[in-house]
C-alpha positions in Angstrom: -35.4 101.5 258.2 -38.7 102.2 259.9 -40.9 99.3 261.1 -43.9 101.1 259.6 -45.3 99.4 256.5 -44.1 101.5 253.6 -42.8 99.5 250.7 -45.1 97.3 248.6 -44.3 94.6 246.1 -45.7 94.6 242.6 -47.6 91.4 243.4 -50.9 90.3 245.0 -51.1 87.3 247.2 -53.3 84.2 246.9 -53.9 81.5 249.5 -55.8 78.3 248.7 -57.8 77.6 251.9 -58.5 73.9 252.3 -62.2 73.0 252.9 -63.8 70.0 254.5 -63.7 67.7 251.4 -59.9 68.2 251.2 -59.5 67.3 254.8 -61.8 64.2 254.3 -59.6 63.1 251.5 -56.4 63.4 253.7 -58.0 61.3 256.4 -59.3 58.7 254.0 -55.9 58.3 252.2 -53.6 58.5 255.2 -52.7 54.9 256.3 -51.6 56.1 259.7 -53.6 59.3 260.4 -52.7 61.6 263.3 -55.8 61.3 265.5 -55.6 64.9 266.6 -55.3 66.3 263.0 -58.1 68.8 262.3 -59.2 70.9 259.4 -57.9 73.9 261.3 -54.4 72.2 261.6 -54.4 71.6 257.8 -55.2 75.3 257.3 -52.3 76.5 259.4 -49.1 77.7 257.6 -50.5 77.4 254.1 -48.5 77.8 251.0 -49.1 81.3 249.6 -48.7 82.4 246.0 -47.5 85.8 244.7 -49.5 86.6 241.6 -49.3 89.6 239.1 -50.5 92.8 240.6 -53.0 93.1 237.8 -54.9 90.6 239.9 -56.4 93.3 242.0 -59.6 91.9 243.5 -61.1 88.7 244.7 -63.0 88.0 241.5 -59.9 88.4 239.4 -57.9 86.2 241.8 -60.5 83.4 241.5 -60.4 83.7 237.7 -56.6 83.8 237.6 -56.3 80.7 239.8 -59.1 78.8 238.0 -57.3 79.3 234.7 -54.4 77.3 236.3 -56.6 75.1 238.6 -55.0 71.8 237.6 -51.4 73.0 238.5 -52.6 74.4 241.8 -54.7 71.3 242.6 -51.8 69.0 241.9 -49.5 71.1 244.0 -51.8 71.0 246.9 -52.3 67.3 246.7 -48.6 66.7 246.3 -48.0 68.6 249.5 -49.7 65.7 251.3 -49.3 62.5 249.3 -47.6 60.9 246.3 -49.5 61.0 243.0 -50.6 57.4 243.3 -52.8 58.4 246.2 -54.6 61.2 244.4 -58.2 60.9 243.2 -58.4 59.2 239.8 -59.9 62.2 238.1 -59.5 65.9 239.0 -62.0 68.5 238.0 -62.5 72.2 238.3 -65.7 71.6 240.2 -63.8 69.4 242.7 -61.1 72.0 243.1 -63.8 74.6 243.9 -65.2 72.3 246.6 -61.9 71.5 248.1 -60.4 75.0 248.2 -61.4 78.6 248.6 -59.3 81.3 247.0 -58.3 84.0 249.4 -56.9 87.2 247.9 -54.8 90.0 249.3 -54.2 92.9 246.9 -51.4 94.6 248.8 -48.1 92.9 249.9 -45.8 95.0 252.1 -42.1 94.2 252.1 -41.0 94.5 255.7 -37.6 93.0 255.1 -36.2 95.5 252.6 -32.7 95.3 253.9 -32.5 91.5 253.2 -33.3 91.3 249.5 -35.6 88.7 247.9 -34.4 85.3 246.7 -36.2 83.0 244.4 -35.7 79.3 245.1 -36.5 77.1 242.1 -37.6 73.7 243.6 -37.4 72.0 240.3 -33.9 73.3 239.7 -32.9 71.8 243.1 -34.0 68.4 241.9 -32.0 68.9 238.7 -29.0 70.3 240.6 -27.4 66.9 241.1 -27.4 66.4 237.3 -25.8 69.7 236.2 -24.4 71.3 239.4 -26.4 74.6 238.9 -28.0 76.0 242.0 -31.7 76.7 242.2 -31.4 79.9 244.3 -31.7 83.3 242.6 -31.2 86.5 244.5 -33.2 89.5 243.3 -32.0 93.1 243.8 
């Protein structure tokens, strides 16, 4: 297979880029903060989200994410701390201050020979109960 980008996925990509208020919250909540932690460190290796390819521009991406803002907000907070450390109230306005939506309309598949696997993180937690794996291979 050629290394030249050729195959695309029928998805767009969204990244929630943390802003200063999110970083300030991390530093305020952390009981043992890493002195060298910076906003740039927090922005490194962000979770990315594949979204339907009908989300084809930045405005649509913002709308799509904001329709699901609470789930995204809780996910991002949960990446750092337990729910007991979260702000008492979460609002869309706060979400907008804490994160910027970055959109990429074309996602190239550069690992075509390896297939795509979906890993269901909730299923992994339930796996102990029913023995079913949370990994799904797509063809």
